N, C-alpha and C positions, 0 to 999 in steps of 0.2 A: 361470874363467867366460868370459873374453873369447875363449878359444880354442874353447869350445863354441859360442859365438855365431858365430864365424867359420866353423865347419863349416856351420851353418845358412845363413849369408850366402852361402857358396860354392854351396850347393845351389840357393837361390832365384835367385841371380844367373845361374847356369849354365842353369837351367831356363827362365828368362825370356829370357836371351840366345840360347839355342838355338832357342826358339820363334819369335823374331822375327829371328834371324840377326844379333844384335848382339854376341854374344860375352860379355855379362855385365858388362863393365867399367863400364857406367853405374851399376851397383849397387855393385860391389866398391870402386871408387875412393872414392866418398863415404863408404862404410863404414869404410875404412881411415883416411881423414882424420878421421873422427868418433870413433874409438876413444879418443883421448886425452882427449876431453871426457866420455866415458861411464865410463871407468875411470881413477881417479887414479894407479894404479900403472903405467899404460901411457904411454910417451913419445909425444908428438905426432910424427908422421912427416911428412916433406916431400911436396909434390905429386909430385916426381920419384920418390921411393921408392914412393909409392902407385901411380904409373903403372907402374913397373918390376915391382913385385910382382903387380899385376893382370895384366900381360901374361904373366908367367911362369905364373900359374895358368890363364890362358886357353889355354895349350898343351894342357892336359889336358881342358878343356872342349871345345876344338876336335877333339881326337882322338875323344873320346866321341861328340860330335854327328855328326862325319863318318862314323863307322862305322855309326851308326844311320840316317842319311840315305842312305848307300850301299845299305843293305838295302831302303830304301823306293824307291830308284831315282829320287830327286828332285834329284840333283846334276847340273848341267850341267858336266861335267868339262872339256870343250874350252874353254868360256868362262872357267872358273876359272883354267886354266893360262895363258891369255893375260893375265888380270888380274894374275897374280903377277909379271910382268916388272919392274914399277916398285916392288914392295914394299920390297926391301932398300935402295935409295938413299933412298926416302922415309922409312924407319925411321931411318936414320942422321941425316938432316936433322932429324927430329922430336926425337930425343934431344938434339941440340945446342941446338935452340930451347928445350927444356924447362928447361934449366939457368938461364935468365934469368927464369923466372916465379916470383913469390911465391905463397903459398897463396891470397890474396884475388884476385890477377890470374888465377890458374888457374881459380877458380870462375866468375868473370865471363866469361872467354873460353869456357869450357866451356858455360855457359848460353846465350851468344849463338850458339854453334855448334849447340846443340840447337834453338833457335828457327828457325834457317835451315832445318834439316832438316824440322821440323814444317811450316813454311811451304810447302816444296816438295810435301809430301804433301797439304796442303789444296788446292793448285793442280791436283793430279792430275786431278780430275774435270772441270776447266774447260779443260784442255789437249787439243788435238786429237792423237790418237794418230798418230804417223808410220808410214808404210808401211815394211816391211823394206827396207833399202838394196839397190840393184842390185849394188853392189860391197861387199866386206868380208865380215864374218862374218854368216851368216844361220842362225838356229836355229828349230826347231819343237818344240812341246810339246803334249800332250793331257792335260787334268786328269781327275780321277776322275769328273766328270760328262760326259765326252766332248767337252768344248769344246776346239777346236784354236787354239793361239796361234802366231803367227809373229812373231819379234822379231829384232833385229840391231843391229849397231854397227860402226864402223870400228876396226881394230886400234890406230890412233893414239889414238882416244878412250879405248879400254880401258887403254892404257898410262898415259895422263895421269891417268885416274881412279885407277889402282893406285898411282901415286906419291903422290897426295893421300891415299889410304887409309893407306899406309905412314907418311906424315908425321903425320897426325892420330892414328893408332893409337899411335905411339911418344910423341907429345906428351902425349896425354890418358890413355893406358892403356885405351882403350875397344875395341881390336880392329879398329876401322875399319868395322864393320858398320853403325854409325849413319849413315855416309855411303854405303857401298856398296849397301845394300839399297834406299834411296830412289832412288838413281841408276839402279840396275838396273830398278826398277819404272817410274819416271817417264820417264827418257830412253831406255831401251833396250827397254821394253815387256815385261819379264819377268813371268810370273805370280808372285804374291806367295810362294807356297810354293816355287817353283823358286828365286826370288831369295834367300829365307832359307836354303835348304839350300846353294846354291852359295856364298853369302857366308860360311858357316861354314868351308868349305874355304879360302877366301881368308884368313879370320881366323886359321886355324891357322898358316899360313905367315907372316902378318903378326905374330902373337904370337911366333913363333920368332925372327924377325929383330929385332923390337923389343925383346924381353927380352934377347937377346944384346947389343944395343947398351947397354941399361941395366945389364946385368951388368958390362960392361967399365967403366961409369962408377960402379959400386958402389951402384946404386939398387934393390936387391932386399932385402926383409926376409924372411929365410928361415924364421923361426918362423911368421910370419903366413902365408906361402905354403904351408907344410906343413899348417897347420890348414885352409886353404881348399880344398886339392886334393881330399880325399875327397868333399866335398859337390859340388864342381865336376864330378867324374867322373859321379856318378849324376844330378846335375841336368841335365847335357847330354843324357843319354839320355831323361830325362823330358820335356824340352822338345821333342825330336824326335818323341816319341810324341804329345804334345799337338798338334804342328803338323799331323798328319794328321787330327785330329779337330775342328779349328776352321776355319770358312769363311774364305776369303781376304779378303773384305771386312771381316770382323771383325778379322782380323790387321792390316790397314791402319789401322783406327780405333784399335786398341790402341796402335799406334805413335804416332799423333797425340797421344793423351791422355798417354801416358808422356813423350814428348819435351817437351810444354808444361809438364807438372808438374815435371819435373826441371829444365828451363830456369829457371823462376821460382825454384825452391828454390836453385839454384846462384848465380844473379845476386844474389838478396837476401843470401845468406850471404857473398858476396864483397864486397858494398857496405856491409853493416852492421857 
């Protein structure tokens, strides 16, 4: 029964993760940690194993989502390739840091992390949007309504962000999109749909490097991963399809509500 549930969890997590550019780990990791309490026959797994398994599954979510977004032409490939530079060293650092976290500490830190991201999104409407930089990377995009966006960033900022994404991805098993998407929207001025699609490409490589580091440390539950993968593959395509049919403002509000809800749940679970 638990494996059937994992197939459904994989689909829901991937669809939601692809829709918002999160990768789905925010659903998969808590589900894996909660299996032991739902099914007496299932051993409780560590936060490290939950993170490693989640990252491995997100490889398939990422491939599925990137293929779908590529057809929609919503991925900023040049920006994504620059963001990827710091992913591998960040992932190695994240795996090393994860070894010292208990389950309760993991939940509390994860919840605090989600509150920080939610806060950055609530400030989005109050922050004055910066003009595209004179130097560095400057990008342009036109949405389905014909609105033109100009956004940009320095290569140094992109690399620093990618190191942080790799670190948090490997530490929490979330793919890094929970940080990447808000940064791309708030700091760099990306349109929400472009940010979600581009983040999925970054998440794909983040998941590959992060799961490789966890594999070397023995942190992947292979039976759970195999149960999650089929749902993750089709869920990734479903999320990309939904992304084209939901307004960008609604997408941002969904992020806010989800981050706050998950943050409260994780912090309470870790403290109680």
